[in-house]
Backbone as CSV, one residue per row, in Angstrom:
resi,resn,N_x,N_y,N_z,CA_x,CA_y,CA_z,C_x,C_y,C_z
1,MET,-27.968,48.082,-67.709,-27.254,47.024,-68.404,-27.442,45.678,-67.715
2,VAL,-27.530,45.692,-66.393,-27.760,44.451,-65.657,-29.074,43.830,-66.103
3,GLN,-30.047,44.682,-66.381,-31.340,44.191,-66.855,-31.170,43.439,-68.174
4,ASN,-30.331,43.936,-69.073,-30.088,43.252,-70.347,-29.469,41.877,-70.128
5,VAL,-28.543,41.773,-69.197,-27.893,40.496,-68.903,-28.912,39.514,-68.327
6,LEU,-29.744,39.992,-67.408,-30.764,39.114,-66.819,-31.770,38.641,-67.871
7,ILE,-32.181,39.536,-68.745,-33.103,39.143,-69.824,-32.441,38.113,-70.725
8,HIS,-31.177,38.340,-71.070,-30.462,37.371,-71.903,-30.403,36.006,-71.231
9,LEU,-30.076,35.978,-69.938,-29.985,34.703,-69.227,-31.335,33.997,-69.188
10,MET,-32.387,34.747,-68.961,-33.726,34.163,-68.923,-34.089,33.554,-70.282
11,LEU,-33.814,34.289,-71.356,-34.100,33.764,-72.695,-33.192,32.586,-73.045
12,SER,-31.954,32.621,-72.596,-31.036,31.502,-72.829,-31.570,30.226,-72.195
13,ILE,-32.029,30.343,-70.962,-32.568,29.174,-70.261,-33.789,28.633,-70.992
14,LYS,-34.649,29.524,-71.489,-35.820,29.072,-72.257,-35.381,28.351,-73.530
15,ARG,-34.376,28.924,-74.240,-33.885,28.277,-75.470,-33.325,26.893,-75.160
16,ILE,-32.550,26.798,-74.105,-31.935,25.520,-73.734,-33.007,24.497,-73.371
17,ASN,-34.001,24.913,-72.596,-35.067,23.991,-72.191,-35.913,23.525,-73.371
18,LYS,-35.967,24.316,-74.432,-36.743,23.932,-75.619,-35.858,23.341,-76.713
19,ASP,-34.601,23.059,-76.371,-33.622,22.506,-77.321,-33.430,23.381,-78.553
20,LEU,-33.498,24.677,-78.354,-33.204,25.633,-79.419,-31.807,26.179,-79.158
21,GLU,-31.133,26.589,-80.211,-29.814,27.162,-80.009,-29.510,28.203,-81.063
22,TRP,-28.544,29.063,-80.749,-28.096,30.070,-81.701,-27.341,29.357,-82.823
23,LYS,-27.484,29.874,-83.980,-26.745,29.315,-85.110,-25.710,30.319,-85.599
24,GLN,-24.498,29.864,-85.746,-23.393,30.617,-86.312,-23.114,31.931,-85.598
25,PHE,-23.227,31.945,-84.303,-22.813,33.108,-83.524,-21.428,32.807,-82.993
26,LYS,-20.431,33.297,-83.697,-19.053,32.973,-83.324,-18.301,34.241,-82.934
27,VAL,-17.813,34.243,-81.721,-16.958,35.310,-81.229,-15.791,34.636,-80.536
28,ASN,-14.596,35.084,-80.825,-13.416,34.479,-80.225,-12.893,35.373,-79.110
29,PHE,-13.013,34.913,-77.889,-12.442,35.622,-76.752,-11.159,34.906,-76.394
30,SER,-10.066,35.332,-76.992,-8.806,34.615,-76.836,-8.154,34.857,-75.479
31,ASP,-8.499,35.942,-74.815,-7.892,36.245,-73.520,-8.731,35.640,-72.404
32,SER,-8.387,34.429,-72.000,-9.185,33.740,-70.990,-9.007,34.350,-69.606
33,ASP,-8.038,35.266,-69.442,-7.870,35.972,-68.175,-8.703,37.248,-68.129
34,ASN,-9.390,37.536,-69.214,-10.248,38.712,-69.292,-11.330,38.597,-68.225
35,VAL,-11.558,39.670,-67.471,-12.496,39.623,-66.352,-13.911,39.263,-66.814
36,GLU,-14.319,39.720,-67.993,-15.653,39.407,-68.485,-15.807,37.923,-68.781
37,VAL,-14.752,37.304,-69.296,-14.778,35.861,-69.572,-14.921,35.094,-68.264
38,ILE,-14.174,35.496,-67.263,-14.224,34.827,-65.963,-15.602,34.984,-65.331
39,VAL,-16.159,36.191,-65.391,-17.489,36.430,-64.817,-18.540,35.610,-65.558
40,ALA,-18.492,35.590,-66.884,-19.458,34.806,-67.672,-19.362,33.323,-67.316
41,GLU,-18.141,32.811,-67.182,-17.963,31.400,-66.809,-18.585,31.107,-65.450
42,ARG,-18.389,31.999,-64.496,-18.936,31.795,-63.150,-20.463,31.842,-63.156
43,ILE,-21.022,32.809,-63.880,-22.487,32.923,-63.957,-23.067,31.655,-64.567
44,ILE,-22.504,31.242,-65.695,-23.024,30.065,-66.396,-22.852,28.807,-65.551
45,ARG,-21.693,28.646,-64.927,-21.459,27.465,-64.084,-22.493,27.393,-62.963
46,ARG,-22.780,28.530,-62.350,-23.749,28.556,-61.247,-25.149,28.194,-61.726
47,ILE,-25.555,28.734,-62.861,-26.883,28.424,-63.402,-26.956,26.955,-63.806
48,GLU,-25.897,26.458,-64.447,-25.881,25.051,-64.850,-26.038,24.136,-63.639
49,GLU,-25.348,24.450,-62.556,-25.437,23.617,-61.350,-26.812,23.702,-60.701
50,GLU,-27.360,24.905,-60.622,-28.646,25.098,-59.943,-29.829,24.553,-60.743
51,MET,-29.746,24.673,-62.086,-30.885,24.301,-62.922,-30.676,22.991,-63.679
52,ASN,-29.506,22.381,-63.498,-29.190,21.120,-64.153,-29.374,21.202,-65.675
53,ILE,-28.777,22.242,-66.257,-28.787,22.423,-67.710,-27.362,22.668,-68.170
54,CYS,-27.152,22.629,-69.480,-25.824,22.845,-70.042,-25.893,23.965,-71.088
55,PHE,-25.140,25.024,-70.861,-25.103,26.141,-71.796,-24.197,25.802,-72.976
56,PRO,-24.678,26.002,-74.216,-23.802,25.809,-75.376,-22.807,26.968,-75.493
57,PRO,-21.715,26.758,-76.210,-20.684,27.794,-76.350,-21.210,29.129,-76.892
58,ASP,-22.178,29.090,-77.798,-22.691,30.336,-78.357,-23.395,31.188,-77.306
59,GLU,-24.087,30.561,-76.368,-24.732,31.307,-75.286,-23.666,31.940,-74.393
60,PHE,-22.598,31.212,-74.128,-21.477,31.749,-73.362,-20.872,32.957,-74.082
61,ALA,-20.667,32.826,-75.395,-20.064,33.908,-76.176,-20.931,35.166,-76.138
62,TYR,-22.239,34.995,-76.259,-23.117,36.156,-76.269,-23.153,36.821,-74.887
63,LEU,-23.186,36.035,-73.824,-23.156,36.601,-72.478,-21.855,37.376,-72.265
64,THR,-20.746,36.810,-72.695,-19.457,37.487,-72.569,-19.455,38.791,-73.351
65,LEU,-20.028,38.776,-74.542,-20.123,39.981,-75.358,-20.931,41.069,-74.642
66,LEU,-22.033,40.695,-74.014,-22.822,41.661,-73.244,-22.006,42.256,-72.105
67,LEU,-21.247,41.422,-71.419,-20.434,41.902,-70.307,-19.304,42.816,-70.790
68,VAL,-18.716,42.490,-71.925,-17.669,43.343,-72.501,-18.265,44.698,-72.874
69,ALA,-19.439,44.695,-73.493,-20.091,45.945,-73.899,-20.411,46.795,-72.665
70,LYS,-20.869,46.152,-71.591,-21.187,46.875,-70.364,-19.930,47.510,-69.798
71,ASN,-18.850,46.780,-69.797,-17.601,47.268,-69.234,-17.001,48.398,-70.067
72,ASN,-17.260,48.401,-71.374,-16.692,49.417,-72.257,-17.544,50.675,-72.354
73,ALA,-18.769,50.633,-71.855,-19.652,51.806,-71.907,-19.150,52.850,-70.920
74,THR,-19.115,54.083,-71.371,-18.740,55.185,-70.481,-19.879,56.176,-70.420
75,PHE,-20.035,56.783,-69.286,-21.140,57.704,-69.078,-20.590,59.096,-68.776
76,ASP,-21.297,60.092,-69.322,-20.976,61.472,-68.958,-22.277,62.192,-68.634
77,VAL,-22.203,63.490,-68.391,-23.400,64.220,-67.995,-24.473,64.201,-69.075
78,ASN,-24.082,64.099,-70.315,-25.039,64.131,-71.429,-25.531,62.741,-71.819
79,GLY,-25.113,61.724,-71.124,-25.546,60.362,-71.455,-24.376,59.468,-71.773
80,ILE,-24.626,58.496,-72.613,-23.587,57.520,-72.972,-22.715,58.095,-74.069
81,SER,-21.410,57.924,-73.947,-20.511,58.396,-75.004,-19.708,57.243,-75.552
């Protein structure tokens, strides 16, 4: 799953550098104390500072969605359930 997040971040940076953006990707994360929201904010803030770019809200929403999906995945002996 970490690989998926890294791939997403890499593609996000490419989209931002080429002035491309997601259209109509709306997800409402109303719980700002949610650990995934906090982690996504920290990741994005760090990349923005290091690379001098600005992530649009839709990129933040998609990263948060990936982190939520990772956190909700459960594993058993037979694979993902």
